[in-house]
PDB file of N, CA, C, O and CB in Angstrom:
ATOM      1  N   MET A   1     -63.951 -32.244  26.427  1.00  0.00           N
ATOM      2  CA  MET A   1     -64.844 -32.860  27.405  1.00  0.00           C
ATOM      3  C   MET A   1     -66.263 -32.786  26.830  1.00  0.00           C
ATOM      4  O   MET A   1     -66.703 -31.734  26.367  1.00  0.00           O
ATOM      5  CB  MET A   1     -64.749 -32.142  28.819  1.00  0.00           C
ATOM      6  N   PRO A   2     -66.963 -33.909  26.868  1.00  0.00           N
ATOM      7  CA  PRO A   2     -68.336 -33.929  26.334  1.00  0.00           C
ATOM      8  C   PRO A   2     -69.272 -33.032  27.151  1.00  0.00           C
ATOM      9  O   PRO A   2     -69.056 -32.802  28.340  1.00  0.00           O
ATOM     10  CB  PRO A   2     -68.879 -35.370  26.316  1.00  0.00           C
ATOM     11  N   VAL A   3     -70.297 -32.543  26.495  1.00  0.00           N
ATOM     12  CA  VAL A   3     -71.253 -31.621  27.110  1.00  0.00           C
ATOM     13  C   VAL A   3     -71.924 -32.251  28.327  1.00  0.00           C
ATOM     14  O   VAL A   3     -72.102 -31.578  29.343  1.00  0.00           O
ATOM     15  CB  VAL A   3     -72.313 -31.195  26.090  1.00  0.00           C
ATOM     16  N   HIS A   4     -72.298 -33.519  28.249  1.00  0.00           N
ATOM     17  CA  HIS A   4     -72.991 -34.145  29.387  1.00  0.00           C
ATOM     18  C   HIS A   4     -72.092 -34.230  30.616  1.00  0.00           C
ATOM     19  O   HIS A   4     -72.584 -34.149  31.742  1.00  0.00           O
ATOM     20  CB  HIS A   4     -73.479 -35.549  29.007  1.00  0.00           C
ATOM     21  N   GLN A   5     -70.776 -34.391  30.422  1.00  0.00           N
ATOM     22  CA  GLN A   5     -69.855 -34.410  31.567  1.00  0.00           C
ATOM     23  C   GLN A   5     -69.721 -33.018  32.186  1.00  0.00           C
ATOM     24  O   GLN A   5     -69.619 -32.874  33.404  1.00  0.00           O
ATOM     25  CB  GLN A   5     -68.469 -34.931  31.134  1.00  0.00           C
ATOM     26  N   VAL A   6     -69.722 -31.998  31.326  1.00  0.00           N
ATOM     27  CA  VAL A   6     -69.668 -30.626  31.829  1.00  0.00           C
ATOM     28  C   VAL A   6     -70.918 -30.324  32.645  1.00  0.00           C
ATOM     29  O   VAL A   6     -70.835 -29.724  33.716  1.00  0.00           O
ATOM     30  CB  VAL A   6     -69.524 -29.617  30.665  1.00  0.00           C
ATOM     31  N   CYS A   7     -72.088 -30.743  32.134  1.00  0.00           N
ATOM     32  CA  CYS A   7     -73.344 -30.509  32.861  1.00  0.00           C
ATOM     33  C   CYS A   7     -73.351 -31.252  34.194  1.00  0.00           C
ATOM     34  O   CYS A   7     -73.790 -30.709  35.208  1.00  0.00           O
ATOM     35  CB  CYS A   7     -74.550 -30.947  32.009  1.00  0.00           C
ATOM     36  N   THR A   8     -72.866 -32.490  34.192  1.00  0.00           N
ATOM     37  CA  THR A   8     -72.788 -33.261  35.435  1.00  0.00           C
ATOM     38  C   THR A   8     -71.860 -32.580  36.435  1.00  0.00           C
ATOM     39  O   THR A   8     -72.162 -32.499  37.626  1.00  0.00           O
ATOM     40  CB  THR A   8     -72.302 -34.695  35.153  1.00  0.00           C
ATOM     41  N   LEU A   9     -70.750 -32.101  35.945  1.00  0.00           N
ATOM     42  CA  LEU A   9     -69.800 -31.393  36.806  1.00  0.00           C
ATOM     43  C   LEU A   9     -70.414 -30.121  37.381  1.00  0.00           C
ATOM     44  O   LEU A   9     -70.251 -29.839  38.568  1.00  0.00           O
ATOM     45  CB  LEU A   9     -68.526 -31.051  36.026  1.00  0.00           C
ATOM     46  N   LEU A  10     -71.111 -29.359  36.563  1.00  0.00           N
ATOM     47  CA  LEU A  10     -71.745 -28.127  37.029  1.00  0.00           C
ATOM     48  C   LEU A  10     -72.828 -28.417  38.074  1.00  0.00           C
ATOM     49  O   LEU A  10     -72.967 -27.681  39.051  1.00  0.00           O
ATOM     50  CB  LEU A  10     -72.347 -27.362  35.845  1.00  0.00           C
ATOM     51  N   ARG A  11     -73.592 -29.491  37.864  1.00  0.00           N
ATOM     52  CA  ARG A  11     -74.616 -29.866  38.862  1.00  0.00           C
ATOM     53  C   ARG A  11     -73.962 -30.247  40.190  1.00  0.00           C
ATOM     54  O   ARG A  11     -74.460 -29.907  41.262  1.00  0.00           O
ATOM     55  CB  ARG A  11     -75.483 -31.045  38.340  1.00  0.00           C
ATOM     56  N   ALA A  12     -72.842 -30.957  40.099  1.00  0.00           N
ATOM     57  CA  ALA A  12     -72.125 -31.352  41.320  1.00  0.00           C
ATOM     58  C   ALA A  12     -71.611 -30.123  42.063  1.00  0.00           C
ATOM     59  O   ALA A  12     -71.708 -30.046  43.288  1.00  0.00           O
ATOM     60  CB  ALA A  12     -70.951 -32.296  40.979  1.00  0.00           C
ATOM     61  N   VAL A  13     -71.071 -29.177  41.328  1.00  0.00           N
ATOM     62  CA  VAL A  13     -70.575 -27.941  41.947  1.00  0.00           C
ATOM     63  C   VAL A  13     -71.730 -27.168  42.586  1.00  0.00           C
ATOM     64  O   VAL A  13     -71.582 -26.632  43.684  1.00  0.00           O
ATOM     65  CB  VAL A  13     -69.851 -27.055  40.898  1.00  0.00           C
ATOM     66  N   ALA A  14     -72.858 -27.108  41.918  1.00  0.00           N
ATOM     67  CA  ALA A  14     -74.029 -26.418  42.474  1.00  0.00           C
ATOM     68  C   ALA A  14     -74.510 -27.115  43.743  1.00  0.00           C
ATOM     69  O   ALA A  14     -74.884 -26.456  44.713  1.00  0.00           O
ATOM     70  CB  ALA A  14     -75.171 -26.359  41.436  1.00  0.00           C
ATOM     71  N   ARG A  15     -74.501 -28.443  43.735  1.00  0.00           N
ATOM     72  CA  ARG A  15     -74.932 -29.205  44.915  1.00  0.00           C
ATOM     73  C   ARG A  15     -73.994 -28.948  46.093  1.00  0.00           C
ATOM     74  O   ARG A  15     -74.442 -28.816  47.232  1.00  0.00           O
ATOM     75  CB  ARG A  15     -74.984 -30.716  44.598  1.00  0.00           C
ATOM     76  N   ILE A  16     -72.705 -28.879  45.815  1.00  0.00           N
ATOM     77  CA  ILE A  16     -71.729 -28.579  46.871  1.00  0.00           C
ATOM     78  C   ILE A  16     -71.977 -27.179  47.437  1.00  0.00           C
ATOM     79  O   ILE A  16     -71.902 -26.971  48.648  1.00  0.00           O
ATOM     80  CB  ILE A  16     -70.278 -28.689  46.325  1.00  0.00           C
ATOM     81  N   GLY A  17     -72.275 -26.222  46.552  1.00  0.00           N
ATOM     82  CA  GLY A  17     -72.584 -24.867  47.012  1.00  0.00           C
ATOM     83  C   GLY A  17     -73.818 -24.830  47.889  1.00  0.00           C
ATOM     84  O   GLY A  17     -73.838 -24.131  48.902  1.00  0.00           O
ATOM     85  N   ASP A  18     -74.859 -25.583  47.511  1.00  0.00           N
ATOM     86  CA  ASP A  18     -76.076 -25.643  48.318  1.00  0.00           C
ATOM     87  C   ASP A  18     -75.788 -26.258  49.683  1.00  0.00           C
ATOM     88  O   ASP A  18     -76.263 -25.766  50.707  1.00  0.00           O
ATOM     89  CB  ASP A  18     -77.164 -26.448  47.592  1.00  0.00           C
ATOM     90  N   GLN A  19     -75.001 -27.348  49.690  1.00  0.00           N
ATOM     91  CA  GLN A  19     -74.662 -27.996  50.963  1.00  0.00           C
ATOM     92  C   GLN A  19     -73.861 -27.057  51.845  1.00  0.00           C
ATOM     93  O   GLN A  19     -74.053 -27.022  53.060  1.00  0.00           O
ATOM     94  CB  GLN A  19     -73.874 -29.291  50.721  1.00  0.00           C
ATOM     95  N   ARG A  20     -72.963 -26.297  51.235  1.00  0.00           N
ATOM     96  CA  ARG A  20     -72.162 -25.350  52.004  1.00  0.00           C
ATOM     97  C   ARG A  20     -73.052 -24.307  52.666  1.00  0.00           C
ATOM     98  O   ARG A  20     -72.861 -23.971  53.835  1.00  0.00           O
ATOM     99  CB  ARG A  20     -71.123 -24.669  51.106  1.00  0.00           C
ATOM    100  N   GLN A  21     -74.029 -23.793  51.914  1.00  0.00           N
ATOM    101  CA  GLN A  21     -74.942 -22.806  52.484  1.00  0.00           C
ATOM    102  C   GLN A  21     -75.743 -23.397  53.636  1.00  0.00           C
ATOM    103  O   GLN A  21     -75.982 -22.722  54.637  1.00  0.00           O
ATOM    104  CB  GLN A  21     -75.886 -22.273  51.409  1.00  0.00           C
ATOM    105  N   GLU A  22     -76.161 -24.661  53.501  1.00  0.00           N
ATOM    106  CA  GLU A  22     -76.893 -25.321  54.585  1.00  0.00           C
ATOM    107  C   GLU A  22     -76.009 -25.474  55.814  1.00  0.00           C
ATOM    108  O   GLU A  22     -76.459 -25.257  56.939  1.00  0.00           O
ATOM    109  CB  GLU A  22     -77.412 -26.697  54.131  1.00  0.00           C
ATOM    110  N   HIS A  23     -74.751 -25.848  55.599  1.00  0.00           N
ATOM    111  CA  HIS A  23     -73.826 -26.017  56.723  1.00  0.00           C
ATOM    112  C   HIS A  23     -73.558 -24.679  57.414  1.00  0.00           C
ATOM    113  O   HIS A  23     -73.517 -24.611  58.643  1.00  0.00           O
ATOM    114  CB  HIS A  23     -72.502 -26.640  56.241  1.00  0.00           C
ATOM    115  N   VAL A  24     -73.379 -23.635  56.640  1.00  0.00           N
ATOM    116  CA  VAL A  24     -73.140 -22.309  57.216  1.00  0.00           C
ATOM    117  C   VAL A  24     -74.348 -21.865  58.038  1.00  0.00           C
ATOM    118  O   VAL A  24     -74.191 -21.329  59.135  1.00  0.00           O
ATOM    119  CB  VAL A  24     -72.837 -21.277  56.103  1.00  0.00           C
ATOM    120  N   ALA A  25     -75.548 -22.085  57.511  1.00  0.00           N
ATOM    121  CA  ALA A  25     -76.765 -21.717  58.248  1.00  0.00           C
ATOM    122  C   ALA A  25     -76.861 -22.508  59.544  1.00  0.00           C
ATOM    123  O   ALA A  25     -77.235 -21.961  60.582  1.00  0.00           O
ATOM    124  CB  ALA A  25     -78.021 -21.958  57.385  1.00  0.00           C
ATOM    125  N   HIS A  26     -76.526 -23.789  59.487  1.00  0.00           N
ATOM    126  CA  HIS A  26     -76.569 -24.622  60.698  1.00  0.00           C
ATOM    127  C   HIS A  26     -75.545 -24.129  61.719  1.00  0.00           C
ATOM    128  O   HIS A  26     -75.848 -24.034  62.909  1.00  0.00           O
ATOM    129  CB  HIS A  26     -76.303 -26.110  60.348  1.00  0.00           C
ATOM    130  N   LEU A  27     -74.337 -23.815  61.257  1.00  0.00           N
ATOM    131  CA  LEU A  27     -73.312 -23.334  62.172  1.00  0.00           C
ATOM    132  C   LEU A  27     -73.695 -22.004  62.817  1.00  0.00           C
ATOM    133  O   LEU A  27     -73.389 -21.762  63.984  1.00  0.00           O
ATOM    134  CB  LEU A  27     -71.993 -23.191  61.440  1.00  0.00           C
ATOM    135  N   ARG A  28     -74.362 -21.150  62.056  1.00  0.00           N
ATOM    136  CA  ARG A  28     -74.817 -19.884  62.638  1.00  0.00           C
ATOM    137  C   ARG A  28     -75.869 -20.130  63.709  1.00  0.00           C
ATOM    138  O   ARG A  28     -75.876 -19.461  64.742  1.00  0.00           O
ATOM    139  CB  ARG A  28     -75.380 -18.960  61.550  1.00  0.00           C
ATOM    140  N   THR A  29     -76.752 -21.084  63.464  1.00  0.00           N
ATOM    141  CA  THR A  29     -77.769 -21.436  64.463  1.00  0.00           C
ATOM    142  C   THR A  29     -77.109 -21.967  65.731  1.00  0.00           C
ATOM    143  O   THR A  29     -77.478 -21.583  66.841  1.00  0.00           O
ATOM    144  CB  THR A  29     -78.752 -22.486  63.895  1.00  0.00           C
ATOM    145  N   VAL A  30     -76.132 -22.849  65.557  1.00  0.00           N
ATOM    146  CA  VAL A  30     -75.421 -23.405  66.709  1.00  0.00           C
ATOM    147  C   VAL A  30     -74.674 -22.300  67.454  1.00  0.00           C
ATOM    148  O   VAL A  30     -74.668 -22.267  68.685  1.00  0.00           O
ATOM    149  CB  VAL A  30     -74.437 -24.512  66.262  1.00  0.00           C
ATOM    150  N   GLU A  31     -74.050 -21.403  66.709  1.00  0.00           N
ATOM    151  CA  GLU A  31     -73.337 -20.286  67.328  1.00  0.00           C
ATOM    152  C   GLU A  31     -74.286 -19.423  68.166  1.00  0.00           C
ATOM    153  O   GLU A  31     -73.944 -19.031  69.281  1.00  0.00           O
ATOM    154  CB  GLU A  31     -72.653 -19.428  66.249  1.00  0.00           C
ATOM    155  N   ASP A  32     -75.466 -19.128  67.638  1.00  0.00           N
ATOM    156  CA  ASP A  32     -76.458 -18.344  68.375  1.00  0.00           C
ATOM    157  C   ASP A  32     -76.883 -19.067  69.648  1.00  0.00           C
ATOM    158  O   ASP A  32     -77.042 -18.445  70.698  1.00  0.00           O
ATOM    159  CB  ASP A  32     -77.683 -18.059  67.493  1.00  0.00           C
ATOM    160  N   GLN A  33     -77.069 -20.391  69.550  1.00  0.00           N
ATOM    161  CA  GLN A  33     -77.464 -21.168  70.726  1.00  0.00           C
ATOM    162  C   GLN A  33     -76.371 -21.157  71.786  1.00  0.00           C
ATOM    163  O   GLN A  33     -76.655 -21.022  72.977  1.00  0.00           O
ATOM    164  CB  GLN A  33     -77.792 -22.608  70.329  1.00  0.00           C
ATOM    165  N   VAL A  34     -75.123 -21.299  71.352  1.00  0.00           N
ATOM    166  CA  VAL A  34     -73.998 -21.298  72.296  1.00  0.00           C
ATOM    167  C   VAL A  34     -73.887 -19.931  72.973  1.00  0.00           C
ATOM    168  O   VAL A  34     -73.674 -19.855  74.183  1.00  0.00           O
ATOM    169  CB  VAL A  34     -72.667 -21.654  71.569  1.00  0.00           C
ATOM    170  N   GLU A  35     -74.029 -18.859  72.205  1.00  0.00           N
ATOM    171  CA  GLU A  35     -73.962 -17.516  72.784  1.00  0.00           C
ATOM    172  C   GLU A  35     -75.087 -17.299  73.793  1.00  0.00           C
ATOM    173  O   GLU A  35     -74.863 -16.706  74.848  1.00  0.00           O
ATOM    174  CB  GLU A  35     -74.033 -16.451  71.678  1.00  0.00           C
ATOM    175  N   ALA A  36     -76.289 -17.771  73.483  1.00  0.00           N
ATOM    176  CA  ALA A  36     -77.418 -17.607  74.397  1.00  0.00           C
ATOM    177  C   ALA A  36     -77.183 -18.394  75.683  1.00  0.00           C
ATOM    178  O   ALA A  36     -77.460 -17.900  76.776  1.00  0.00           O
ATOM    179  CB  ALA A  36     -78.729 -18.060  73.726  1.00  0.00           C
ATOM    180  N   ARG A  37     -76.673 -19.614  75.552  1.00  0.00           N
ATOM    181  CA  ARG A  37     -76.397 -20.428  76.748  1.00  0.00           C
ATOM    182  C   ARG A  37     -75.296 -19.807  77.590  1.00  0.00           C
ATOM    183  O   ARG A  37     -75.371 -19.799  78.818  1.00  0.00           O
ATOM    184  CB  ARG A  37     -76.002 -21.858  76.351  1.00  0.00           C
ATOM    185  N   ALA A  38     -74.270 -19.283  76.921  1.00  0.00           N
ATOM    186  CA  ALA A  38     -73.170 -18.650  77.659  1.00  0.00           C
ATOM    187  C   ALA A  38     -73.672 -17.424  78.414  1.00  0.00           C
ATOM    188  O   ALA A  38     -73.320 -17.220  79.575  1.00  0.00           O
ATOM    189  CB  ALA A  38     -72.025 -18.254  76.700  1.00  0.00           C
ATOM    190  N   ALA A  39     -74.487 -16.613  77.762  1.00  0.00           N
ATOM    191  CA  ALA A  39     -75.032 -15.427  78.429  1.00  0.00           C
ATOM    192  C   ALA A  39     -75.899 -15.821  79.610  1.00  0.00           C
ATOM    193  O   ALA A  39     -75.840 -15.189  80.664  1.00  0.00           O
ATOM    194  CB  ALA A  39     -75.841 -14.579  77.445  1.00  0.00           C
ATOM    195  N   SER A  40     -76.693 -16.845  79.443  1.00  0.00           N
ATOM    196  CA  SER A  40     -77.553 -17.317  80.527  1.00  0.00           C
ATOM    197  C   SER A  40     -76.712 -17.842  81.690  1.00  0.00           C
ATOM    198  O   SER A  40     -77.011 -17.568  82.852  1.00  0.00           O
ATOM    199  CB  SER A  40     -78.508 -18.414  80.020  1.00  0.00           C
ATOM    200  N   THR A  41     -75.672 -18.588  81.375  1.00  0.00           N
ATOM    201  CA  THR A  41     -74.803 -19.127  82.418  1.00  0.00           C
ATOM    202  C   THR A  41     -74.085 -18.009  83.161  1.00  0.00           C
ATOM    203  O   THR A  41     -73.980 -18.039  84.388  1.00  0.00           O
ATOM    204  CB  THR A  41     -73.786 -20.097  81.816  1.00  0.00           C
ATOM    205  N   ILE A  42     -73.592 -17.026  82.420  1.00  0.00           N
ATOM    206  CA  ILE A  42     -72.908 -15.897  83.058  1.00  0.00           C
ATOM    207  C   ILE A  42     -73.869 -15.143  83.966  1.00  0.00           C
ATOM    208  O   ILE A  42     -73.502 -14.777  85.083  1.00  0.00           O
ATOM    209  CB  ILE A  42     -72.317 -14.945  81.996  1.00  0.00           C
ATOM    210  N   ASP A  43     -75.084 -14.907  83.507  1.00  0.00           N
ATOM    211  CA  ASP A  43     -76.086 -14.235  84.339  1.00  0.00           C
ATOM    212  C   ASP A  43     -76.361 -15.025  85.607  1.00  0.00           C
ATOM    213  O   ASP A  43     -76.462 -14.456  86.694  1.00  0.00           O
ATOM    214  CB  ASP A  43     -77.386 -14.034  83.557  1.00  0.00           C
ATOM    215  N   THR A  44     -76.480 -16.332  85.461  1.00  0.00           N
ATOM    216  CA  THR A  44     -76.755 -17.193  86.623  1.00  0.00           C
ATOM    217  C   THR A  44     -75.611 -17.122  87.626  1.00  0.00           C
ATOM    218  O   THR A  44     -75.843 -16.994  88.828  1.00  0.00           O
ATOM    219  CB  THR A  44     -76.978 -18.655  86.177  1.00  0.00           C
ATOM    220  N   VAL A  45     -74.378 -17.204  87.137  1.00  0.00           N
ATOM    221  CA  VAL A  45     -73.215 -17.173  88.023  1.00  0.00           C
ATOM    222  C   VAL A  45     -73.096 -15.818  88.709  1.00  0.00           C
ATOM    223  O   VAL A  45     -72.842 -15.752  89.912  1.00  0.00           O
ATOM    224  CB  VAL A  45     -71.933 -17.485  87.241  1.00  0.00           C
ATOM    225  N   VAL A  46     -73.274 -14.746  87.960  1.00  0.00           N
ATOM    226  CA  VAL A  46     -73.174 -13.408  88.542  1.00  0.00           C
ATOM    227  C   VAL A  46     -74.262 -13.200  89.585  1.00  0.00           C
ATOM    228  O   VAL A  46     -73.993 -12.661  90.658  1.00  0.00           O
ATOM    229  CB  VAL A  46     -73.272 -12.329  87.450  1.00  0.00           C
ATOM    230  N   THR A  47     -75.482 -13.619  89.284  1.00  0.00           N
ATOM    231  CA  THR A  47     -76.590 -13.480  90.239  1.00  0.00           C
ATOM    232  C   THR A  47     -76.331 -14.297  91.495  1.00  0.00           C
ATOM    233  O   THR A  47     -76.560 -13.825  92.609  1.00  0.00           O
ATOM    234  CB  THR A  47     -77.916 -13.915  89.595  1.00  0.00           C
ATOM    235  N   ALA A  48     -75.854 -15.526  91.313  1.00  0.00           N
ATOM    236  CA  ALA A  48     -75.569 -16.380  92.476  1.00  0.00           C
ATOM    237  C   ALA A  48     -74.444 -15.792  93.315  1.00  0.00           C
ATOM    238  O   ALA A  48     -74.512 -15.808  94.544  1.00  0.00           O
ATOM    239  CB  ALA A  48     -75.200 -17.806  92.025  1.00  0.00           C
ATOM    240  N   PHE A  49     -73.427 -15.282  92.672  1.00  0.00           N
ATOM    241  CA  PHE A  49     -72.319 -14.676  93.407  1.00  0.00           C
ATOM    242  C   PHE A  49     -72.786 -13.441  94.165  1.00  0.00           C
ATOM    243  O   PHE A  49     -72.431 -13.248  95.328  1.00  0.00           O
ATOM    244  CB  PHE A  49     -71.176 -14.311  92.453  1.00  0.00           C
ATOM    245  N   ALA A  50     -73.571 -12.617  93.512  1.00  0.00           N
ATOM    246  CA  ALA A  50     -74.056 -11.402  94.164  1.00  0.00           C
ATOM    247  C   ALA A  50     -74.940 -11.743  95.357  1.00  0.00           C
ATOM    248  O   ALA A  50     -74.874 -11.078  96.391  1.00  0.00           O
ATOM    249  CB  ALA A  50     -74.826 -10.529  93.168  1.00  0.00           C
ATOM    250  N   ALA A  51     -75.761 -12.769  95.220  1.00  0.00           N
ATOM    251  CA  ALA A  51     -76.654 -13.154  96.317  1.00  0.00           C
ATOM    252  C   ALA A  51     -75.886 -13.754  97.484  1.00  0.00           C
ATOM    253  O   ALA A  51     -76.284 -13.596  98.638  1.00  0.00           O
ATOM    254  CB  ALA A  51     -77.697 -14.148  95.824  1.00  0.00           C
ATOM    255  N   SER A  52     -74.779 -14.447  97.188  1.00  0.00           N
ATOM    256  CA  SER A  52     -74.044 -15.111  98.264  1.00  0.00           C
ATOM    257  C   SER A  52     -72.960 -14.229  98.877  1.00  0.00           C
ATOM    258  O   SER A  52     -72.391 -14.570  99.914  1.00  0.00           O
ATOM    259  CB  SER A  52     -73.421 -16.383  97.747  1.00  0.00           C
ATOM    260  N   SER A  53     -72.678 -13.110  98.245  1.00  0.00           N
ATOM    261  CA  SER A  53     -71.619 -12.253  98.775  1.00  0.00           C
ATOM    262  C   SER A  53     -72.109 -11.525 100.019  1.00  0.00           C
ATOM    263  O   SER A  53     -73.311 -11.395 100.251  1.00  0.00           O
ATOM    264  CB  SER A  53     -71.149 -11.240  97.710  1.00  0.00           C
ATOM    265  N   SER A  54     -71.170 -11.061 100.799  1.00  0.00           N
ATOM    266  CA  SER A  54     -71.532 -10.392 102.052  1.00  0.00           C
ATOM    267  C   SER A  54     -72.218  -9.058 101.814  1.00  0.00           C
ATOM    268  O   SER A  54     -72.867  -8.523 102.713  1.00  0.00           O
ATOM    269  CB  SER A  54     -70.300 -10.183 102.907  1.00  0.00           C
ATOM    270  N   GLY A  55     -72.080  -8.522 100.623  1.00  0.00           N
ATOM    271  CA  GLY A  55     -72.683  -7.237 100.321  1.00  0.00           C
ATOM    272  C   GLY A  55     -74.151  -7.333  99.961  1.00  0.00           C
ATOM    273  O   GLY A  55     -74.783  -6.313  99.688  1.00  0.00           O
ATOM    274  N   GLY A  56     -74.704  -8.524  99.955  1.00  0.00           N
ATOM    275  CA  GLY A  56     -76.121  -8.679  99.648  1.00  0.00           C
ATOM    276  C   GLY A  56     -76.464  -8.291  98.220  1.00  0.00           C
ATOM    277  O   GLY A  56     -77.571  -7.821  97.955  1.00  0.00           O
ATOM    278  N   GLY A  57     -75.526  -8.483  97.297  1.00  0.00           N
ATOM    279  CA  GLY A  57     -75.798  -8.186  95.896  1.00  0.00           C
ATOM    280  C   GLY A  57     -75.421  -6.785  95.480  1.00  0.00           C
ATOM    281  O   GLY A  57     -75.644  -6.401  94.332  1.00  0.00           O
ATOM    282  N   LYS A  58     -74.850  -6.005  96.396  1.00  0.00           N
ATOM    283  CA  LYS A  58     -74.433  -4.650  96.040  1.00  0.00           C
ATOM    284  C   LYS A  58     -73.179  -4.708  95.176  1.00  0.00           C
ATOM    285  O   LYS A  58     -72.425  -5.680  95.224  1.00  0.00           O
ATOM    286  CB  LYS A  58     -74.181  -3.798  97.309  1.00  0.00           C
ATOM    287  N   SER A  59     -72.970  -3.695  94.414  1.00  0.00           N
ATOM    288  CA  SER A  59     -71.767  -3.636  93.600  1.00  0.00           C
ATOM    289  C   SER A  59     -70.555  -3.425  94.492  1.00  0.00           C
ATOM    290  O   SER A  59     -70.683  -3.006  95.643  1.00  0.00           O
ATOM    291  CB  SER A  59     -71.871  -2.515  92.548  1.00  0.00           C
ATOM    292  N   ILE A  60     -69.390  -3.716  93.959  1.00  0.00           N
ATOM    293  CA  ILE A  60     -68.155  -3.550  94.737  1.00  0.00           C
ATOM    294  C   ILE A  60     -67.980  -2.096  95.162  1.00  0.00           C
ATOM    295  O   ILE A  60     -67.592  -1.823  96.298  1.00  0.00           O
ATOM    296  CB  ILE A  60     -66.931  -4.014  93.919  1.00  0.00           C
ATOM    297  N   SER A  61     -68.265  -1.168  94.258  1.00  0.00           N
ATOM    298  CA  SER A  61     -68.086   0.245  94.617  1.00  0.00           C
ATOM    299  C   SER A  61     -69.072   0.664  95.701  1.00  0.00           C
ATOM    300  O   SER A  61     -68.735   1.481  96.557  1.00  0.00           O
ATOM    301  CB  SER A  61     -68.258   1.140  93.379  1.00  0.00           C
ATOM    302  N   ALA A  62     -70.291   0.111  95.676  1.00  0.00           N
ATOM    303  CA  ALA A  62     -71.266   0.429  96.720  1.00  0.00           C
ATOM    304  C   ALA A  62     -70.823  -0.132  98.050  1.00  0.00           C
ATOM    305  O   ALA A  62     -71.007   0.520  99.078  1.00  0.00           O
ATOM    306  CB  ALA A  62     -72.645  -0.113  96.359  1.00  0.00           C
ATOM    307  N   ARG A  63     -70.243  -1.325  98.065  1.00  0.00           N
ATOM    308  CA  ARG A  63     -69.743  -1.914  99.319  1.00  0.00           C
ATOM    309  C   ARG A  63     -68.568  -1.114  99.858  1.00  0.00           C
ATOM    310  O   ARG A  63     -68.471  -0.898 101.066  1.00  0.00           O
ATOM    311  CB  ARG A  63     -69.323  -3.383  99.104  1.00  0.00           C
ATOM    312  N   ARG A  64     -67.665  -0.665  98.971  1.00  0.00           N
ATOM    313  CA  ARG A  64     -66.527   0.135  99.409  1.00  0.00           C
ATOM    314  C   ARG A  64     -67.002   1.447 100.016  1.00  0.00           C
ATOM    315  O   ARG A  64     -66.494   1.886 101.047  1.00  0.00           O
ATOM    316  CB  ARG A  64     -65.572   0.404  98.238  1.00  0.00           C
ATOM    317  N   ALA A  65     -67.983   2.070  99.365  1.00  0.00           N
ATOM    318  CA  ALA A  65     -68.490   3.344  99.890  1.00  0.00           C
ATOM    319  C   ALA A  65     -69.164   3.136 101.242  1.00  0.00           C
ATOM    320  O   ALA A  65     -69.018   3.971 102.134  1.00  0.00           O
ATOM    321  CB  ALA A  65     -69.482   3.987  98.896  1.00  0.00           C
ATOM    322  N   ALA A  66     -69.894   2.044 101.410  1.00  0.00           N
ATOM    323  CA  ALA A  66     -70.575   1.763 102.678  1.00  0.00           C
ATOM    324  C   ALA A  66     -69.564   1.466 103.785  1.00  0.00           C
ATOM    325  O   ALA A  66     -69.755   1.878 104.929  1.00  0.00           O
ATOM    326  CB  ALA A  66     -71.547   0.577 102.516  1.00  0.00           C
ATOM    327  N   SER A  67     -68.490   0.751 103.445  1.00  0.00           N
ATOM    328  CA  SER A  67     -67.515   0.385 104.472  1.00  0.00           C
ATOM    329  C   SER A  67     -66.586   1.545 104.840  1.00  0.00           C
ATOM    330  O   SER A  67     -66.031   1.560 105.939  1.00  0.00           O
ATOM    331  CB  SER A  67     -66.692  -0.797 103.999  1.00  0.00           C
ATOM    332  N   SER A  68     -66.408   2.510 103.942  1.00  0.00           N
ATOM    333  CA  SER A  68     -65.475   3.596 104.214  1.00  0.00           C
ATOM    334  C   SER A  68     -66.132   4.744 104.963  1.00  0.00           C
ATOM    335  O   SER A  68     -65.448   5.593 105.534  1.00  0.00           O
ATOM    336  CB  SER A  68     -64.881   4.105 102.924  1.00  0.00           C
ATOM    337  N   GLY A  69     -67.414   4.767 104.962  1.00  0.00           N
ATOM    338  CA  GLY A  69     -67.978   5.954 105.577  1.00  0.00           C
ATOM    339  C   GLY A  69     -69.194   5.665 106.287  1.00  0.00           C
ATOM    340  O   GLY A  69     -69.800   6.567 106.867  1.00  0.00           O
TER     341      GLY A  69
END
């Protein structure tokens, strides 16, 4: 194989490696965003449930203790 073809091949492999690193970085960013949104949504749902429950936001164990005694 001629030297110029080897060099072209090596440049192509390096470019693929660079693109892979960019894709991995992008996927990590997206993963962080999804985790942040999920945490925010869970907090919102838990807060809304606690506010709408008959216990006025108290924990289940606190409601059980209040109702038993």
